C-alpha positions, 0 to 999 in steps of 0.5 A: 757748869754743863755749858762751859765744856760743851761744843755745840758744833760737835754731835755730843748728845748729853745722856744720863739715862740710856734706852734700857733705863740704866744710868750711863753717867753717875756724876750727872744723875740729878738729885730729884725728890721722890714726889717729883719723880712720881709726878713726872711719870704720872704726867707722862702716862696721863699725856700718853693716854690722853694722846691715844684717846684724842686720836680715837676721838678725832677719828670718831668725829668727836674732836677737831684736828689734833697734834699728837705728842706720843714719844715726846713726853720726856722732852716736855716733862723733864724741863717743866719739873726743873722750873719753879711755879712762878716761871712762864710756859710759852707754847707752840701746839705740841706741848700737851705734857708740858701744859699738864705738868704746869697746871693746865687741866685735862678738861681745859686742854681737851676743850681747846682741841674740841674747838671751844675758846674756854680751852685757852682760859686757864686758872689764874695761878697757872702761868701758861700762855695759850696754844700758839699755832703760827710757827715761830711766833711763840719765840717772840712772845717768850722774849717779850714775857722774859723782857718784862720779867727782867724790867720788873726784876722778878725771880722768874724765867720763860721757857718756850718750845719750838719744833725743828722745822720752826727754827727755819722761820724768821721769827725764831731768829728775831726772838732769839736775837732779841733775847740774847742781845738783852740777856733775857731770862729765857730758855728755848727748847727745840723739840727735834722730832726729825720732821717738819710735817713731811720735811725731814730735818736733814733737808731743812738746814745744813747745820750739823746740830740745831744746838749750834744755832746758839753760836750766832747769838752768842749764847750757850747751846746744847744737844740733849737726848730728848727721850731722857727725862733726867738729862732734860731736867738737868740742862733746864735746871742749869739754864734756869740758874744761868738766867736768874743770875742775869747770864741770859738765854740758853738754847737746848736741842732735845733729840726725840721723835714724833711717833705719830702723825704731825696732826690727825690730818697727816699721813706719815706713811707717805714720807717715812719708813715703818722701820725708822719708826720701829727703831724709835719706839725702842727708845720710848721715854716712858719705858726707860723712865719706868725701868729707872723708877723700878730700879730705884725702888720708887715704883712697881709693876702693880702701881703701874697697872693701877695707874694706867687703869685710873688714868684711862678712866679719868681721861674718858670721864673728862672727855665725856664731861667736855662733850656734855658741856662743850656747847658755847653761847654765840657771844663767845665766838666773838668775845676772845679776839680782844680784851673788849669787843670792838664796835666792828665785832659787836656789829658783826655779832648783832648782824649774825644774831639777826640772820639767825633770827630770820632763819628761825622765822623762815623755818617756823621756829 
């Protein structure tokens, strides 16, 4: 087992695929089906293309504030490929690629960032919780879901993502401690993209690694090259096996980088150097994965060109449909806070309906 010989106090980042797409550890290369590898790559391309277009849509005033994922595709897709359909995905707000791989449609994902509550309602067989913006609270949600799975003796785990800055929040500690104490089937992936908005990771904690935070909870922790989809796949695969055996949670630090802004409201040029960004662009997870697939005779440049063209059209067509059908009925604004609207919410809705009716009369409508 990987975790038996790993010391999270040391900076010994696990890597299988280097920056040039070459295998650096033959013994650890996972045996992944060709169909799965292709799905992983296609999802990463869909995520990247959607990200680039979402930034454009927001700048054009056609979408609300958006949190880009560019550069973090492998940290999300690798873990999702290692899981089973019955496993739960618990989100923060920067897991666009993980959502797509797990079965959330692009239209649903776009609807959320468009400001439409229907974007949080997924298909019945898609085991994904809605996007969670309050930092750290998703850890408690995941622990709760995992606790239910354990009580029901179900063959399923919960995987939850959090940023490096989120590990400094109290709810991270509370959820991790609960999961460890009750030996819950939960996998926590820290997307260490080096910045909590404008605060660099080095100023947010004195810990040499974020993986070593696992020591306090008495669970395994491991630091992984988050831009290496094979390494991310491997560690999550083993973490799931541990969880299903009743050995409890695992903490994984995925070392990656946020190429774009924290959100479209952020200007990263104010707090980091362009030279730093350029160095991380050279470690692009999509480029290295593409080289790996071509070397394995699974992919070609021609297929790549066709995929990019097809994906670009699909993204543009999907967003066009979102814009054409994105308007909501008044009731939908009030209808999603609770399972059923409370008397107070019904009163608020009726008052607002009366207000709109009076406004219409005053305007001669």
